[in-house]
C-alpha positions, 0 to 999 in steps of 0.5 A: 500500499505504500506505492499507492500512497506515493501515486496519490501523493505524486497525482496531480488534480485532473484538467477538464479540457474537453468540450461537449459541444452539445451541453456547452461545459467541459470535462476530462475524458478517458485520455486525459485520466491515462496521461495523467495516471499511466506516467505515474504508475509507471514510475512505480512499477504498476500496472492498471488494467480494465478488463470486461468480464461476464460475471453472472451473465452480465457484463462487468468492468474491472479495474485493478492496480497491480504490483508485479503479480500481486493485484493491490486493489480493484473496483468492479461495475455492472455495465449496461445492457445495451445492444448498440455497439457505439453506445455500449463503446461510449458506455465502456468509456465512461466507465472506465474512467470514472473508475479510475478516478474513484479507484485512486480518489483523484482529485478533479478540477474543481469548478465554480459552485452552482454552476458546477452542481448544474453542470454535473447534473447535466452531465450525469443526465447526458451520461446516463441517456448515452447508455440508452437509459430513461428517467424514472421517478418512482411514485411516492410511497408510504409502504416501506416493504413495497418501496424497497420491493421497487427499488430491489427490482430497478436494480435487478433490472440494470437500473442506476440511482441518480443521486444528483438529479434525484431520480432512476435511470431505467431501461425503456422496457422497464418503463414500460411496465412501471408506467403501466403498473403505476397507470402513468402516462 
């Protein structure tokens, strides 16, 4: 773990250098993350690997930091179930980028207060939409057992909770089932 501490000390905040023309905001792309991280990993003889594995029939992105044959840390995240290769590729790139940032506890260049929060919410929405998911706000439920059953169902069907926007992102086919169940338009 000493090498990981050295790595965190050496890494600088990641600059947002890519433009999103649709939302007119900036972000850091996977290449920027790798340009910052890989040289420092190499100095410490550490290796980054991000294989995609099939676990329980689902695609999972695994992010590993290796020291020779020794695995120092690992993170796994379930990838969305997308059939469109371009959307899947975009989702993989997105998940790779944030898996590295989270796994290593990296700082991203800070933005300015409320503008940053709105930009983050917009970027999060755009990223979920790029994976083919749609926004869903479940109806209010007083019955906690029923609410837990709904959230368990959402999680089991590849849905993601978006804490920034306080909603769920779900597959369109799940949305159709839930709209029918809750009599929503």
